SEGU-338878 format. One line per 8 residues: for each residue y, z, x of C-alpha. Coordinates in steps of 0.5 Angstrom, whole numbers, plus 500, padded with zeros to 3 digits. Example, Ala and Ser with C-alpha at 12.3 -4.5 7.8 and 13.67 -1.06 7.14 Angstrom:
491/516/525; 498/514/527
This chain:
458/216/131; 457/223/133; 451/227/135; 451/235/137; 450/234/144; 456/230/145; 460/236/143; 456/242/146
463/244/149; 467/245/143; 467/252/140; 465/253/133; 470/255/128; 471/263/127; 477/266/123; 483/268/127
489/271/123; 494/267/128; 490/261/126; 489/255/131; 495/251/135; 496/243/135; 491/240/139; 485/245/139
478/243/137; 473/246/133; 466/245/130; 465/247/123; 459/245/118; 457/239/122; 463/236/123; 468/236/129
476/238/127; 482/237/131; 489/241/129; 495/236/128; 499/242/127; 498/250/125; 491/250/122; 487/256/118
480/254/116; 477/247/115; 477/244/108; 482/250/105; 488/248/102; 492/242/102; 492/237/108; 500/238/108
499/246/109; 493/246/113; 493/242/120; 485/241/121; 484/233/121; 476/231/121; 475/228/128; 468/226/128
461/228/124; 455/230/127; 450/226/123; 444/230/126; 446/236/122; 449/233/116; 445/227/114; 438/225/113
435/218/113; 434/214/107; 426/215/105; 426/208/101; 427/201/104; 434/199/104; 437/195/098; 440/188/100
444/187/095; 448/180/095; 453/177/090; 452/170/088; 458/166/086; 459/162/080; 464/156/083; 459/153/088
455/149/084; 460/143/086; 459/143/093; 451/143/092; 449/150/093; 442/151/091; 442/157/086; 434/156/086
433/157/093; 427/161/094; 428/163/101; 435/166/099; 432/171/094; 426/173/098; 431/176/103; 435/180/098
433/186/093; 438/185/088; 442/179/086; 449/180/083; 452/173/079; 459/173/080; 464/174/075; 463/174/068
471/176/066; 475/179/060; 480/175/056; 487/178/058; 489/177/051; 483/179/046; 481/185/050; 474/186/050
472/179/049; 469/175/055; 474/169/058; 470/163/056; 471/159/062; 467/165/066; 462/165/061; 461/157/062
461/158/069; 455/164/069; 451/160/064; 451/154/068; 447/157/074; 444/163/070; 437/160/069; 436/158/076
438/165/078; 434/169/074; 428/165/074; 427/164/082; 430/171/083; 425/174/078; 419/170/081; 421/173/088
421/180/085; 429/180/086; 433/184/080; 439/180/078; 445/183/075; 452/180/072; 458/182/075; 464/184/071
471/183/073; 473/181/080; 479/180/084; 483/176/079; 480/179/072; 487/182/070; 483/182/063; 478/187/066
484/191/069; 488/191/062; 482/193/058; 480/199/063; 487/202/063; 487/202/055; 481/205/055; 483/210/060
489/212/056; 485/212/049; 477/213/050; 477/213/042; 480/206/042; 475/201/038; 476/196/044; 471/200/048
465/200/043; 467/192/042; 467/191/050; 460/195/051; 457/191/045; 459/185/048; 456/187/055; 449/189/052
448/183/048; 449/179/054; 445/183/058; 439/183/053; 440/176/051; 439/173/058; 434/178/060; 438/181/066
437/187/070; 443/190/069; 451/190/070; 456/191/076; 463/193/075; 468/190/079; 475/193/078; 479/190/083
486/187/082; 490/193/083; 495/189/085; 501/185/081; 499/179/078; 505/175/081; 504/179/088; 510/183/087
509/188/092; 513/194/088; 508/193/083; 502/194/087; 498/200/085; 495/202/092; 497/208/096; 496/213/090
496/220/092; 490/224/091; 494/229/087; 496/224/082; 489/224/080; 485/217/078; 489/211/075; 488/210/068
484/204/069; 480/208/074; 478/213/068; 477/208/063; 472/205/068; 468/211/068; 468/212/061; 466/204/060
460/206/065; 458/212/061; 457/208/055; 454/202/058; 449/207/061; 447/210/054; 447/204/051; 442/201/056
439/207/060; 433/203/063; 438/198/066; 442/198/073; 449/200/073; 453/199/079; 460/199/081; 464/195/087
470/200/090; 475/199/095; 473/202/102; 479/206/103; 484/211/100; 489/205/099; 486/203/093; 480/208/093
484/213/090; 485/209/083; 478/210/082; 475/216/078; 470/220/082; 466/222/076; 464/214/076; 458/216/081
455/220/075; 453/214/071; 451/209/076; 445/207/081; 450/206/087; 457/205/089; 458/199/093; 464/200/098
467/194/100; 467/195/107; 470/188/109; 477/186/109; 479/193/113; 484/188/116; 486/181/114; 487/181/107
494/183/107; 501/181/110; 502/188/114; 495/188/116; 494/189/124; 490/184/128; 483/186/129; 476/187/127
475/187/119; 469/190/119; 468/195/125; 462/200/124; 465/206/128; 471/209/128; 476/205/133; 479/211/137
483/206/142; 487/202/137; 492/200/143; 486/195/146; 488/191/140; 496/191/141; 496/185/145; 493/180/140
498/182/134; 502/177/131; 508/181/134; 509/188/134; 504/193/131; 505/192/123; 508/198/119; 504/201/113
506/198/106; 507/206/105; 506/212/109; 507/219/110; 514/219/110; 515/221/117; 511/216/121; 514/213/127
508/210/130; 505/204/126; 499/204/130; 497/211/128; 500/210/121; 497/203/120; 490/203/124; 485/199/124
479/202/120; 472/202/120; 466/203/116; 465/210/119; 472/211/116; 470/209/109; 464/213/109; 468/219/111
473/218/106; 468/217/100; 463/222/102; 465/227/107; 468/234/104; 473/235/110; 476/228/110; 484/228/109
489/223/110; 497/222/108; 494/221/101; 490/227/101; 483/229/101; 477/224/100; 472/223/094; 467/228/096
461/224/093; 454/224/094; 452/219/100; 445/217/097; 449/213/092; 453/209/097; 452/202/099; 456/199/104
459/192/105; 457/186/109; 462/180/109; 459/173/111; 466/171/113; 471/172/118; 478/172/119; 482/167/123
488/171/125; 492/165/128; 493/163/121; 495/165/114; 491/165/108; 489/158/104; 489/157/096; 484/162/093
477/158/091; 477/161/084; 485/162/082; 488/157/087; 493/162/088; 495/163/096; 494/171/097; 497/175/102
494/176/109; 490/172/114; 486/166/113; 479/167/111; 473/163/114; 466/162/111; 460/164/116; 457/157/116
464/154/117; 464/158/123; 458/156/126; 459/149/125; 465/149/129; 462/155/134; 455/154/134; 454/160/139
458/164/134; 451/169/132; 451/172/139; 459/172/140; 461/178/144; 464/184/140; 463/179/134; 470/175/136
472/168/138; 478/167/142; 481/160/143; 487/161/147; 493/156/145; 500/156/142; 500/156/135; 506/157/130
505/164/126; 504/165/119; 510/165/114; 509/172/113; 510/174/120; 517/175/122; 516/175/130; 519/170/134
516/165/138; 508/162/137; 502/166/137; 498/166/144; 491/163/140; 489/157/137; 483/161/134; 482/169/134
476/170/129; 473/177/127; 467/176/123; 460/179/122; 454/177/126; 446/178/125; 447/184/130; 453/187/128
450/187/121; 443/190/122; 447/195/127; 451/197/120; 444/197/116; 441/201/121; 447/206/121; 447/207/114
439/208/113; 440/213/118; 445/217/114; 442/216/108; 445/211/104; 442/206/100; 443/199/103; 448/194/103
452/189/099; 454/182/101; 459/178/100; 457/172/099; 450/168/099; 453/161/099; 457/163/106; 450/164/110
445/159/113; 438/159/110; 433/157/116; 426/158/113; 422/163/117; 427/163/123; 430/171/122; 431/173/129
437/170/133; 433/170/139; 428/165/136; 434/161/134; 435/164/127; 443/165/125; 442/168/118; 446/174/117
442/176/111; 435/174/113; 436/179/119; 439/184/114; 432/183/110; 428/183/116; 431/190/118; 431/193/111
424/196/111; 422/191/105; 416/187/105; 416/180/106; 413/178/099; 415/182/093; 412/183/086; 414/178/081
418/181/075; 413/178/071; 416/181/064; 422/177/065; 420/171/070; 415/169/065; 417/170/058; 418/163/057
411/161/060; 414/159/067; 409/159/072; 410/163/078; 411/159/085; 404/159/089; 404/165/094; 407/170/089
404/176/088; 402/176/080; 395/178/079; 390/175/075; 391/179/069; 396/185/067; 399/189/061; 404/186/057
411/190/055; 407/193/049; 407/194/041; 411/199/039; 407/204/034; 411/211/034; 416/215/036; 415/221/041
414/223/048; 409/224/053; 403/220/050; 396/220/053; 390/215/050; 383/215/050; 378/209/049; 370/209/048
365/203/048; 366/202/040; 373/200/042; 375/206/038; 382/209/041; 385/216/040; 392/217/042; 396/224/043
403/225/044; 409/230/043; 414/230/038; 421/228/041; 424/233/037; 420/239/037; 414/242/041; 409/239/036
403/235/038; 401/229/034; 395/224/034; 393/217/032; 386/214/031; 386/206/032; 381/201/033; 382/195/038
382/188/035; 383/182/039; 389/184/043; 392/189/038; 390/196/036; 390/197/029; 393/205/028; 392/210/023
397/215/021; 400/220/025; 398/227/024; 400/233/027; 395/238/030; 398/243/034; 404/246/038; 405/245/045
407/240/050; 403/235/056; 397/233/052; 391/229/054; 385/227/051; 378/224/052; 373/221/047; 365/219/048
362/213/045; 359/218/039; 366/220/037; 367/227/040; 374/228/042; 376/233/047; 384/235/048; 388/239/053
395/241/053; 400/246/055; 403/252/051; 410/250/048; 413/257/051; 408/259/057; 404/256/063; 398/257/059
393/251/058; 389/250/051; 383/246/049; 381/243/042; 374/240/041; 374/235/035; 370/229/032; 373/222/029
372/221/022; 375/215/020; 382/215/022; 382/222/022; 379/228/027; 376/234/025; 379/239/030; 376/246/032
380/251/034; 385/252/040; 382/256/046; 386/258/052; 382/256/058; 387/257/064; 394/258/067; 397/252/069
401/245/068; 400/238/067; 393/238/065; 389/232/064; 381/231/062; 375/226/062; 369/227/058; 362/223/059
357/221/053; 353/227/054; 359/232/053; 360/233/061; 368/235/061; 372/235/068; 379/237/067; 385/237/073
392/241/073; 397/243/077; 399/250/079; 404/254/074; 407/256/081; 406/252/086; 405/244/088; 397/245/088
392/242/084; 386/245/081; 380/243/077; 374/245/072; 368/243/070; 365/244/063; 360/242/058; 362/242/050
358/247/046; 359/246/039; 367/246/038; 368/250/045; 367/248/052; 363/252/057; 367/252/063; 366/253/070
371/256/075; 378/254/077; 377/251/084; 383/248/088; 382/241/091; 389/239/094; 396/239/094; 400/235/089
403/234/082; 402/230/076; 394/229/077; 390/224/072; 382/224/072; 377/220/070; 369/220/070; 363/215/069
357/217/065; 353/219/071; 358/224/074; 362/220/079; 370/222/078; 376/219/080; 383/223/081; 390/220/082
396/224/083; 403/224/087; 405/228/093; 408/234/093; 414/232/097; 414/225/097; 414/219/092; 407/217/094
401/216/090; 394/219/093; 387/218/090; 380/222/091; 373/220/089; 368/225/088; 361/227/084; 360/233/080
355/237/082; 353/243/078; 360/246/076; 363/244/082; 365/237/085; 364/234/092; 370/231/093; 372/225/098
378/225/102; 385/224/100; 387/217/100; 394/214/100; 394/208/095; 401/206/093; 408/209/092; 411/211/085
410/217/080; 407/219/074; 400/216/076; 394/215/071; 387/213/072; 381/210/068; 374/208/070; 368/204/067
361/206/068; 360/201/073; 365/204/078; 371/199/076; 378/203/077; 384/202/073; 391/205/075; 398/205/072
404/208/075; 412/209/074; 416/206/079; 420/212/084; 426/209/083; 427/206/076; 424/206/069; 419/200/071
411/201/070; 406/198/075; 399/196/075; 395/197/081; 390/192/079; 383/194/079; 379/197/084; 371/198/086
369/205/088; 365/204/094; 362/211/097; 368/215/097; 374/210/097; 376/205/092; 377/197/094; 383/195/091
383/187/088; 390/187/090; 394/190/096; 401/191/092; 402/193/084; 405/188/079; 410/190/074; 408/190/067
414/193/063; 420/198/063; 418/205/061; 416/211/063; 410/216/063; 404/211/063; 397/212/061; 391/208/061
384/208/059; 378/203/059; 371/202/057; 367/196/060; 371/190/057; 378/193/055; 383/197/058; 389/200/053
395/203/056; 401/207/052; 408/209/055; 415/211/053; 420/206/053; 428/209/052; 428/216/050; 423/216/044
419/210/043; 412/209/044; 408/203/046; 401/200/047; 398/194/050; 391/192/051; 388/188/057; 381/185/058
378/187/064; 375/182/069; 369/179/066; 365/179/072; 366/184/078; 360/184/083; 354/180/084; 353/182/091
346/183/094; 345/187/100; 339/189/104; 338/192/110; 332/192/115; 329/194/122; 333/192/128; 340/192/125
339/187/120; 343/186/114; 343/181/109; 349/180/104; 350/175/099; 353/173/093; 353/166/089; 355/163/082
348/162/079; 348/169/076; 355/168/072; 355/161/070; 361/159/074; 365/164/071; 372/166/074; 369/171/080
373/177/083; 370/182/087; 370/187/093; 364/188/098; 363/193/103; 357/191/108; 355/196/113; 353/194/120
349/198/124; 350/199/131; 346/194/136; 346/188/132; 348/182/137; 351/178/132; 355/178/125; 356/171/121
359/169/115; 359/162/111; 362/160/104; 360/154/101; 359/150/095; 352/152/094; 346/154/099; 344/146/101
352/144/102; 357/145/107; 363/143/103; 368/148/101; 369/151/094; 375/148/092; 380/154/090; 375/160/093
378/165/097; 374/170/102; 377/175/106; 374/179/112; 376/185/115; 372/189/120; 371/197/121; 377/198/125
382/194/121; 382/187/124; 383/182/119; 380/175/120; 385/171/117; 386/165/122; 382/160/126; 379/163/132
376/160/138; 374/165/143; 369/167/148; 365/172/143; 368/170/136; 369/164/132; 373/163/126; 374/157/122
379/158/116; 380/153/110; 387/155/107; 388/162/107; 380/163/106; 375/164/111; 370/158/111; 365/161/117
365/166/122; 361/168/128; 362/175/132; 358/177/138; 356/185/138; 360/186/131; 363/193/131; 358/198/127
361/201/121; 364/198/114; 366/191/114; 370/189/108; 370/183/104; 373/180/098; 372/174/094; 376/170/089
373/164/086; 376/160/080; 373/159/073; 368/153/073; 367/153/081; 360/154/084; 360/158/091; 355/161/095
357/166/100; 353/170/106; 355/175/111; 349/177/115; 347/180/122; 342/177/126; 336/182/128; 336/185/135
329/183/136; 323/180/132; 327/176/128; 322/172/124; 318/178/122; 324/182/121; 328/177/116; 321/176/112
319/183/111; 326/185/109; 327/179/104; 320/180/101; 321/188/100; 321/191/093; 329/193/094; 330/185/094
327/185/087; 334/184/084; 338/180/079; 341/176/084; 335/173/088; 336/173/096; 334/167/100; 326/165/101
325/169/107; 323/162/111; 329/159/109; 333/165/111; 330/165/118; 332/157/118; 339/159/116; 340/164/122
339/158/126; 342/153/122; 348/157/121; 352/155/127; 350/148/126; 354/148/120; 360/151/123; 359/146/129
359/141/123; 365/143/120; 369/143/126; 367/136/127; 368/133/121; 366/136/114; 365/130/111; 361/127/116
356/133/117; 349/131/116; 342/135/116; 341/131/123; 346/135/126; 343/142/124; 336/140/127; 337/142/134
339/149/132; 331/150/130; 330/151/137; 334/158/137; 328/162/134; 321/163/136; 318/165/130; 314/172/131
315/172/138; 321/177/139; 324/172/144; 331/173/144; 336/167/142; 337/162/147; 343/156/146; 343/150/149
350/148/151; 349/141/149; 350/143/142; 357/144/143; 359/138/148; 361/134/142; 365/139/138; 373/138/140
376/145/142; 370/148/144; 368/148/151; 362/151/154; 365/156/158; 368/160/152; 363/159/145; 357/157/148
357/164/151; 357/167/145; 350/167/144; 347/165/151; 349/172/153; 344/175/149; 338/173/154; 338/180/157
332/184/155; 332/191/152; 329/194/158; 335/190/162; 340/193/158; 338/200/159; 339/200/166; 346/197/166
352/201/166; 359/198/163; 364/200/168; 372/199/166; 376/197/171; 384/198/170; 389/195/174; 397/196/173
402/192/177; 409/191/177; 410/184/179; 418/184/180; 420/179/175; 414/175/176; 415/172/183; 407/174/184
404/170/179; 400/167/184; 397/173/187; 394/175/180; 387/173/182; 387/177/188; 389/183/184; 383/182/179
377/184/184; 371/180/181; 365/184/184; 362/190/180; 361/197/184; 353/196/182; 349/189/182; 347/190/175
354/193/172; 358/190/166; 365/190/169; 370/190/164; 377/188/167; 383/190/164; 390/189/167; 397/192/165
403/188/168; 410/189/168; 416/185/170; 412/179/169; 418/174/168; 416/168/163; 409/168/163; 409/163/157
412/158/162; 407/158/167; 402/152/167; 396/156/169; 396/159/162; 393/156/156; 392/157/148; 399/160/147
399/163/140; 405/167/137; 404/174/135; 407/175/128; 410/181/126; 405/183/119; 411/185/115; 417/180/117
413/174/120; 417/174/126; 415/173/133; 414/179/137; 409/177/142; 404/172/145; 397/171/146; 394/166/151
389/165/156; 388/164/164; 382/163/168; 382/169/173; 376/168/178; 372/163/174; 373/168/168; 377/167/162
382/173/161; 386/174/154; 393/176/155; 398/179/150; 405/178/153; 411/181/150; 417/177/153; 423/182/153
430/179/152; 431/182/159; 429/176/163; 425/180/168; 422/185/163; 416/181/160; 410/185/160; 403/184/159
396/186/158; 390/182/160; 382/183/159; 376/179/160; 373/182/153; 376/180/147; 381/185/144; 381/187/137
388/189/134; 394/188/138; 401/189/138; 408/191/140; 410/198/140; 417/199/139; 420/205/144; 422/211/141
429/213/143; 431/220/145; 438/223/142; 442/223/149; 439/217/152; 438/210/150; 436/205/156; 440/199/157
435/194/156; 429/194/151; 423/197/153; 417/196/148; 410/198/149; 405/192/148; 398/195/146; 391/192/145
385/195/142; 378/194/146; 371/195/144; 367/197/150; 360/196/149; 354/200/152; 347/201/151; 348/206/145
354/205/142; 361/201/142; 367/205/144; 374/204/142; 379/204/147; 387/203/146; 390/201/152; 398/201/152
403/199/158; 409/202/160; 415/200/164; 420/206/164; 427/206/166; 429/207/173; 433/213/175; 439/210/177
447/210/176; 448/215/170; 441/215/168; 438/222/171; 431/224/172; 431/228/166; 433/222/162; 427/218/164
422/224/163; 425/225/156; 424/218/154; 417/217/157; 415/224/154; 417/221/147; 413/215/148; 407/219/150
408/223/144; 408/217/139; 402/215/142; 398/221/141; 401/222/134; 398/215/132; 392/215/136; 390/222/134
383/223/136; 382/216/139; 381/214/146; 387/211/149; 390/210/156; 397/209/158; 398/205/164; 405/202/168
411/204/172; 413/210/170; 419/210/175; 418/218/176; 413/221/181; 407/225/177; 410/231/179; 417/229/176
414/227/170; 410/234/169; 405/236/164; 404/231/158; 403/232/151; 395/230/149; 393/228/155; 393/228/163
396/224/169; 391/220/174; 394/218/180; 392/217/187; 395/219/194; 397/212/196; 404/210/195; 405/205/189
412/203/191; 416/201/198; 420/207/197; 414/211/199; 413/214/192; 407/214/187; 411/211/181; 405/207/178
399/211/175; 395/212/168; 396/218/163; 390/218/158; 386/223/154; 379/219/157; 375/224/161; 372/221/167
377/216/169; 378/216/177; 383/213/181; 380/207/186; 384/205/193; 389/199/191; 386/192/193; 388/191/201
393/186/204; 395/183/197; 401/178/200; 407/179/195; 414/179/194; 413/185/189; 416/192/191; 410/195/188
403/195/190; 397/195/184; 394/201/182; 387/201/180; 382/206/176; 375/206/174; 372/209/168; 364/208/166
362/208/159; 358/214/157
């Protein structure tokens, strides 16, 4: 795998009249060439006349990484049913993005018809595959052809010789009918059997010269793909091709124009033919030392089946090829070999093969699963069978298992004697597969194709080999960049009314496929409160504009006729409740924008004249009931966005000026009657979607910030007068339409009900409009079909009450009393003020019960993004869950800012929810005054003030009751809590520790202090400093664990100080094996679900410290962060590698965010720890400096203006490290290493960090000394 710095001494090619001699090497257009004989200019002439041969590709010059998550495409064989293979295995479909049922074959005698047995085999499994796959969000295709489908070969050969042959139309129709009948997502074309049916080597079609052009069957395949794409433009068309030039030259490179991807079968690069050399069948990188495999051959190195004619060296003429060789043949414009030039296709159309099987080169092939024939080549062995015989196979070195022995040679080998191995198996492991995927992503390929799914092992959540996981496919998906759970393909999976498995993302409501109402392109739609609909669109045949007027009745729209009203393109429309209509569009010939004003009259519109108002493209318009108009559009010359504000005056609009507001394309706008504006658009450079929330102010709009909310193109937005937002868009990859669900405007942001979008139809150019009850949608399908659908919006959206009082008090509540137990779905943001000592939340059936409302789900997220989604019993917080819902929560010293809550409750279920803060003083007076205030006079009445005071003292009792046993909790258990508040005295909260004595899992030392530590008075707090002491220590493999207590100095600098201790530890060994640690919990990767670390506690000097621990695969290299205050977010930051240096051992960076409390504010600080590689052997000082600098750069980019500190063993002195980006180095004068060097220090952007002397006389076996720093919270 070439990079520029590896060939810095190779000169660039320059033109020489005398040319270049054999053996000379040059660089040209990102590639490295070596002259096999006299050479002129790389890439010119025929390979037989120009001696340049591609030696390496400089990927950092030629390639750009793929922007989208990788496709994980798995083939699903039809013939595994008898062995008990589960075709409805959910785990399997969750780990692939596309599944291809294999194979639907063609008749050899009745060309164009399907072979009947293959139809039966496909039908026997198809329902399980389609339903389960679509529920999991997996696209399902059908594969045509296969390794024994000679009928497909004969059919393609006939079409290639005569594209007008009627058999082509017949075959296309049969395929299209099959796809549509079964609701498939596309077709994969597998034209493979280029060999003779009777294994006559003289009739093999391989070894074709490039100069001979494609085989007729290859030409026929291109024509077949073209016709299929024309007949099914919204379906996926793909093809599987042989990886190397031997059969690759049989295909027509023009095929790439009609497919979504080309799957290169980069397996069987050895093993599948008699003359195959022994060696890896799917090596990733080019093998430059073929001789390393000479000793394990079955005799002499085998000669090629065909060759250049003068090849005397079989090792050079018949080498072991690799994925990289295949990639060059198909995509590198300078590839040549003895057959001629390569195919020179676009790399972003390529996916490469991953075999879930291997070859045992000690034996010949066994009969084929499908045909029963004994094919040429060596024995193939399924991956799961390899595992059953060799359990450690997933971690086998070089993906190879050798067992010495004395084995008879296969019958096709003529060498005398026996073979020196009982087994010599080459196969794909989880690591080699993910290395392959990462390489493909880095060069811009689409992903991988996998042969085949029944060969793997499926182990639920075990995806990481280090956790015991052995599945190759699960490892691939984990590294693909795709989400753990994908959106179900509802339009297909639920057509038969089947239910979706619990946990799938489907939403509570969605648009459907829609009803066709006209022919045209680029539609837009508007809806008023009277359910009157106006639609506009452009003709598919000319640049003319047409409209419909309709009315929503039930779930349909009854349309009037289609009426032409102007010339132009890109129309947009809006309507008021009294039928006033505003329309904008672009000129048909110029980048100028025009508008109309009209009024609905029955099923027609009386239009005013057409008026020019600006230059631009892609206009969108919205209107309020009093005639206020907002318009947005893109610049005609640049990807910048502009808006106008205007007001209707008769049949004209008095416009304000044109104002730039952002960069982007494809804008859409909506407005409420009180001037609240929502706008969406696509990024100018990427397929990402953004929104703005703003408010009209005169002839301008005060916009909020731009927020990314999804991926896609062609977004459209609508809004109700109470701030409910509806959004639709098209996929960036396919003609599929997606509904982001509803969201609620919250200041300048939108709280979306669904984190992920839901697919609702195939199509493009979706547009949406809404009133208070309904949303209507229109879109294009195919080339010119117009469809529309109707969605009923959530009947109940928000009935929260939020009241604010003095002393940081906030009362926030919601219940089912106001909606008669209708289905409830809402978002709420509660603003918590600084200084509130506690935040508490509870969800019950009603305010007199501690029972949980069945089926309800409440989520809570803090201002820093912390999600309270698991049971927590810690010193300053308690969370009790019921399934996926928060049941109750207590947080001490909650972070000030916006706390986000979502609530969903099924129809017919009563509920009561409160999320409140405790006043910082004068508890009784503050609560009663707030709840008796005028602002409390709302439709949703708050608690009686006295009851609210009792709720404060009773809430923790409810939590304890639920911890004990919900069914046994009674009012008597809550009575002791009444002593918490002395009404009207302003006394602080005091908690009797006896309250916690009977609660299992809740020791006094942990949770009692959640409330008890609030006993300081305000005056005492004002005289108290908060000092943070940071200690970093390399423990040299964890041998020094007993001395941690001496490193953690317990005494503060001043008597009244709050001393916060934070430890950064390197080379911890296996912390989780220590008996001194308790409450070990895995830290899960939010994207993959895999374990990436642990959180655990340890008693340190009579004080519990929370540990974040990363167990490196290098046993000595464990790392940890510890603190005596509760952390917020935690994680493991993957290290960034630099181009010319990758450390031998993985060296990731654990991090944790803590909130440092003080009198006036809480300060957010993120702490990272680092263990840099040492300068040793071939690792230079420059290597380490570049690596460390790359990690600091990554941190500064992630943190921005936030405070951060990086502590650890840098393995460089501060002088060697030099200046650092975005921060500075803090260190002392005393050595931190036995070498006499300062290697352990801090890099930070925090001002005021001081270095203290390390603790004296720390007895330890470590070669490092602790380094200690202090920082006083300002």
